[in-house]
Structure formats: structure tokens, C-alpha cells
C-alpha positions in Angstrom: -22.5 18.8 -86.1 -21.1 18.3 -82.6 -23.6 18.5 -79.8 -22.1 19.9 -76.5 -23.0 18.0 -73.5 -24.5 19.8 -70.5 -22.0 20.4 -67.7 -21.8 17.5 -65.2 -23.2 18.3 -61.9 -21.1 17.7 -58.8 -22.3 17.3 -55.3 -21.6 20.2 -53.0 -18.2 20.0 -51.3 -16.6 17.9 -54.1 -13.4 18.7 -56.0 -15.3 20.5 -58.7 -16.4 23.3 -56.3 -12.9 23.9 -55.0 -13.8 22.9 -51.5 -12.4 19.9 -49.5 -14.8 17.0 -49.1 -16.7 16.9 -45.8 -14.9 14.9 -43.2 -16.8 11.8 -42.0 -18.6 12.1 -38.7 -16.8 10.4 -35.8 -19.8 8.2 -35.3 -19.2 6.6 -38.7 -15.6 5.6 -37.8 -14.5 3.0 -35.3 -17.9 1.3 -34.7 -20.0 4.4 -34.3 -18.6 5.5 -30.9 -18.3 9.2 -30.2 -16.1 11.2 -27.9 -12.3 11.5 -27.4 -10.8 8.0 -27.5 -7.7 9.3 -25.6 -9.8 9.9 -22.6 -11.1 6.4 -22.6 -7.8 4.8 -23.5 -6.0 5.5 -20.2 -8.5 3.7 -18.0 -7.5 0.1 -18.8 -3.8 1.0 -18.2 -4.4 2.7 -14.9 -6.8 0.1 -13.5 -4.1 -2.4 -12.4 -2.2 0.3 -10.5 -5.5 1.6 -8.9 -6.4 -2.0 -7.8 -2.9 -2.6 -6.3 -3.0 0.7 -4.4 -6.5 0.0 -3.2 -5.6 -3.6 -2.1 -2.2 -3.0 -0.5 -2.6 0.6 0.9 -6.2 1.8 1.1 -7.7 -1.5 2.4 -5.1 -2.1 5.1 -5.4 1.5 6.2 -9.2 1.3 6.5 -9.0 -2.1 8.3 -6.3 -0.8 10.7 -8.0 2.5 11.4 -10.8 0.8 13.4 -8.3 -0.8 15.8 -7.0 2.7 16.7 -10.3 3.2 18.6 -10.4 -0.2 20.3 -9.0 -1.8 23.5 -6.7 -4.4 21.9 -3.8 -5.8 23.9 -1.9 -9.0 24.1 -3.2 -9.5 27.7 -6.9 -10.1 26.8 -8.6 -12.1 24.1 -11.5 -9.8 23.2 -11.3 -6.5 21.3 -13.7 -3.9 22.5 -14.4 -0.3 21.3 -12.9 2.4 23.6 -13.2 5.5 21.5 -10.4 8.0 21.9 -8.9 6.2 25.0 -5.8 5.1 23.2 -5.0 8.6 22.1 -5.8 10.0 25.6 -3.5 7.5 27.2 -0.6 8.2 24.8 -1.0 12.0 25.5 -1.1 11.4 29.3 2.1 9.3 29.1 3.7 12.1 27.0 4.4 9.7 24.2 2.2 11.1 21.4 3.0 14.8 21.8 6.8 14.2 22.0 6.7 11.7 19.2 4.9 14.2 16.8 7.3 17.0 17.8 10.4 14.8 17.2 9.0 13.5 13.9 8.2 16.9 12.5 11.5 18.3 13.5 13.4 15.3 12.1 11.5 15.6 8.8 12.3 19.3 8.4 16.0 18.6 9.2 16.2 15.7 6.7 14.4 17.7 4.0 16.6 20.7 4.4 19.9 18.8 4.6 19.1 16.4 1.7 18.0 19.1 -0.7 20.8 21.5 0.2 23.5 18.8 -0.2 21.9 17.3 -3.3 21.4 20.6 -5.1 25.1 21.5 -4.4 26.3 18.2 -5.7 24.0 18.5 -8.8 25.5 21.9 -9.6 29.0 20.4 -9.3 28.3 17.2 -11.3 25.9 18.6 -13.9 28.3 18.4 -16.8 28.4 14.8 -18.2 32.0 13.5 -18.5 33.9 10.5 -17.3 35.0 12.1 -13.9 31.5 13.3 -13.1 30.0 10.0 -14.1 32.3 8.2 -11.6 31.4 10.6 -8.8 27.6 10.3 -9.6 28.0 6.5 -9.2 29.9 6.9 -6.0 27.3 9.3 -4.4 24.5 7.0 -5.6 25.9 3.8 -4.0 24.5 4.5 -0.5 21.0 4.5 -2.0 21.5 0.8 -2.8 22.4 0.0 0.9 19.7 -1.2 3.2 18.6 1.6 5.7 19.2 -0.8 8.6 22.7 -1.6 7.3 23.5 2.1 6.7 22.4 2.8 10.3 24.6 0.1 11.8 27.6 1.2 9.7 27.3 4.8 10.9 26.6 3.7 14.4 30.1 2.2 14.4 31.7 5.1 12.6 30.2 7.6 15.1 31.0 5.6 18.2 33.0 7.6 20.8 35.9 5.3 20.0 35.2 5.3 16.3 37.0 6.9 13.3 35.2 10.2 13.4 36.4 11.1 16.9 39.8 9.8 16.1 40.0 12.0 13.0 38.7 15.1 14.7 40.6 14.5 17.9 37.6 14.8 20.1 35.7 12.6 22.5 32.0 13.1 21.8 29.0 10.7 21.7 27.4 12.0 18.5 24.4 9.6 18.9 24.3 9.6 22.7 24.2 13.4 23.4 20.8 15.1 23.3 22.3 18.1 21.6 23.5 16.3 18.5 21.6 13.0 18.3 18.7 14.1 16.1 20.8 16.2 13.8 23.4 13.4 13.4 20.7 10.9 12.5 19.3 13.4 10.0 22.8 13.6 8.4 22.9 9.8 8.2 19.5 9.8 6.5 20.8 12.5 4.1 23.9 10.4 3.3 21.6 7.5 2.5 19.3 9.2 0.0 21.1 12.2 -1.3 22.4 10.3 -4.3 18.9 9.8 -5.7 17.9 13.4 -5.0 21.1 14.6 -6.8 20.2 12.7 -10.0 16.7 14.3 -10.0 18.3 17.8 -9.7 20.8 17.0 -12.4 18.0 16.1 -14.7 16.2 19.3 -13.8 19.3 21.4 -14.5 19.9 19.7 -17.8 16.4 20.5 -18.9 16.9 24.3 -18.6 17.3 25.7 -22.2 20.9 26.7 -22.8 19.6 29.7 -24.8 18.3 31.3 -21.7 21.5 30.9 -19.8 23.6 32.2 -22.8 21.2 35.2 -23.1 21.7 36.0 -19.4 25.5 35.7 -19.7 25.4 38.1 -22.7 23.4 40.5 -20.6 26.2 40.5 -18.1 24.6 38.3 -15.4 27.1 36.5 -13.2 27.0 32.9 -12.1 24.9 33.5 -9.0 22.5 35.8 -10.9 22.1 33.2 -13.7 21.3 30.5 -11.1 18.9 32.6 -9.0 17.1 34.3 -11.9 17.1 31.6 -14.6 18.0 28.1 -13.4 16.4 28.0 -10.0 12.9 29.1 -11.1 13.0 26.5 -13.9 13.9 23.8 -11.3 10.5 24.1 -9.8 9.3 20.6 -10.9 12.4 18.9 -9.5 12.1 20.9 -6.3 8.5 19.8 -5.9 9.4 16.1 -6.3 12.4 16.2 -4.1 10.9 18.3 -1.3 7.8 16.1 -1.2 9.7 12.8 -1.3 12.2 13.7 1.4 9.7 15.2 3.7 7.2 12.4 3.4 9.9 9.8 3.7 11.3 11.4 6.9 7.8 11.6 8.5 7.6 7.8 8.2 11.2 7.1 9.1 12.0 4.1 11.3 15.0 2.0 10.0 17.8 4.5 10.3 16.6 5.7 13.8 16.2 2.2 15.1 19.7 1.2 13.9 21.5 4.2 15.2 19.9 5.4 18.4 16.8 3.2 19.0 14.9 6.3 19.9 17.5 7.6 22.5 19.1 9.2 24.2 16.0 9.4 26.4 13.2 10.3 23.9 15.1 12.8 21.8 14.9 10.7 18.6 11.8 8.7 19.5 9.8 9.3 16.3 6.2 8.1 15.8 7.1 4.9 14.1 9.7 4.1 16.8 7.1 4.6 19.6 4.6 2.5 17.5 7.1 -0.4 17.3 7.7 -0.2 21.0 4.0 -0.2 21.8 3.4 -3.1 19.5 6.3 -5.1 21.1 4.9 -4.5 24.6 1.5 -5.9 23.5 -0.4 -2.6 23.3 -1.8 -3.2 19.8 -4.6 -0.6 20.1 -2.1 2.1 21.0 0.2 1.0 18.2 -2.7 1.2 15.7 -3.5 4.7 17.0 0.1 5.8 16.4 0.0 4.2 12.9 -3.1 6.2 12.1 -1.4 9.4 13.4 1.5 8.8 11.1 -0.8 8.4 8.1 -2.8 11.5 8.9 0.3 13.5 9.5 1.7 12.5 6.1 -1.6 13.4 4.4 -2.0 16.7 6.2 1.6 17.7 5.3 2.0 16.3 1.8 -1.3 17.4 0.2 -1.0 21.1 1.0 2.8 21.1 0.4 2.5 19.5 -3.1 -0.5 21.8 -3.9 1.5 24.9 -3.0 4.7 23.8 -4.8 2.7 22.9 -8.0 1.0 26.3 -7.9 4.5 27.8 -7.5 5.6 26.0 -10.7 2.8 27.9 -12.6 3.0 31.3 -11.0 6.8 31.3 -10.6 
């Protein structure tokens, strides 16, 4: 006689019940810590960068800001607090207002020229082949040249007796005439940096899904319609980066202006950093610090709203 054994009992959630076993609680894995490890893992990697930024950018800015409100010159040994006198003196001498106007106008010109030229080059050089690779390298070479060296090179090229006037058959001081000085320097700045901006636009164009372009072509969209309706909206991240970089870089420009015009003719290219260097060289360190603070505040006041608006445009289209 065979005696049947009673059925074996299985704990709830085991294989016998058809349900998957219960997953262990996060607290039982990895030493009993809870929470998302990904959120904790980025901090050690970001800490060195945060410390470097704080040490070399934030700390010097804070230490220098107090000198903008002090009477500090090379003609007296003590440094005393004078409030807003440095800014008031710069305004009365028509240095601050003119410098801010020139800086903003120069930044807008540089941003517009660089992005227009670079986007046009990117559209022409988007396809990767041997010829386009050579041209990409040629257009990128000026980026490797020192800004001062680039300024001195173009100062000789644009001289009234230089090759530009000889080629055009004119006699014009491109850097010496108030009507063309600022625009000419902006073109030199665009020549210097357009190669880098072009590569960013090429990367953005190559990231556009080809299926969307082919669908638009099948629907009868022409080249301009495909660019305006499909490719340009999807270039929003590249546009955000390039516009912000070119505008902020031009707001703090000094090297190219100093090498080409030195701030002239008159004060038509005398940007904030040029005036700051002149004030420092004359021994007015407090006024130079006030101009340095103005540059920083101008960059922050321009870049933060601009990047916010462009990033919002990326989402809303």
C-alpha cells in the first residue's frame, strides 16, 4: 500500500504559485543605502570642476568687485572706500556709456556675422567627402591662430596700401574710418572663429533624421522649404550654443580690437575691455575694476535671459 504524501507547502510568491519571487528591498543591497545611486554618483565627478570654477572665477570676481567701489590709484598708497564715485567719474568722462554702447553693438555684429557665415558654410560642407574635409580644415585653421596675431595680420592686409585696396582698386582706410572701423573688426573676429561655429552647425545638421527630410521631399517640399520647416527647427540646440558663445565672447572682446584699431578711430571701437586696459595702464585701478565689474554684469545680464529663451525655444519650437 502506497501512502500519498501531503502536498508540499510553498511560501507565497515562490515558483509553485506561478508568481515571480519578491525583489529584494534596496536597503538590503549595497550596504543598506536607499535612494537613487545615479543622483549621488555625479557629485564626486562634478566636485573638481566646481572647485576650479570657484577658485579661478568666482573668488577673483568677488575679490575684485570690492575694488570697483574704492579709491585705488597708482598715485597713492592707501585704498579707501568711495562708493559709486568710480562709475560716476566714468560717466562724466563719457567713457562708460560710450564703451557699453560700442560693446553691445560690436557683440551683435559679431554674433550676426559669425552665425550667418558659419551656417552658410555648414550647409555647403555638410556632406562628408575628401573635398569638404579639406575645406573644413582650411576654414578651421584661423581658430588655431592667436587673436592678437590674427589682428596684426589683418591690420596689414587692410592697410590703405595693403592688398585689399590693391585688389579692389580703392583707397580706403578700413580700420581708420569711423563708418567702417567697427564693422571691419567684427568681420575679422568672424574670420577668426567661424571655423569652430561651422563645425557645430555641421554636427547639428547631420543629427537631423534623414527620414524627415525624405518625407518632406516626397511631399513636394523644395530645398528652401525643407530647410525652413524641417532642418532649421531641429538645429535649435546648435543655434543656442553658437549664439550664446559668439555673443558672450564678443561682449568680452579685447585682443582683436587692440591689435587692429586700439580702440580708434577716436572712440568708435573702444569697447569696455579696451577702456579698462587703458584705465589700468594710466594707474586708475579703481576705475579699471569698475569697468571689469561692468563687463561681468553685462555678460550675465545678457547670457542668462538669452540662453533661457533659446532653451525654451528648443522645447516649444
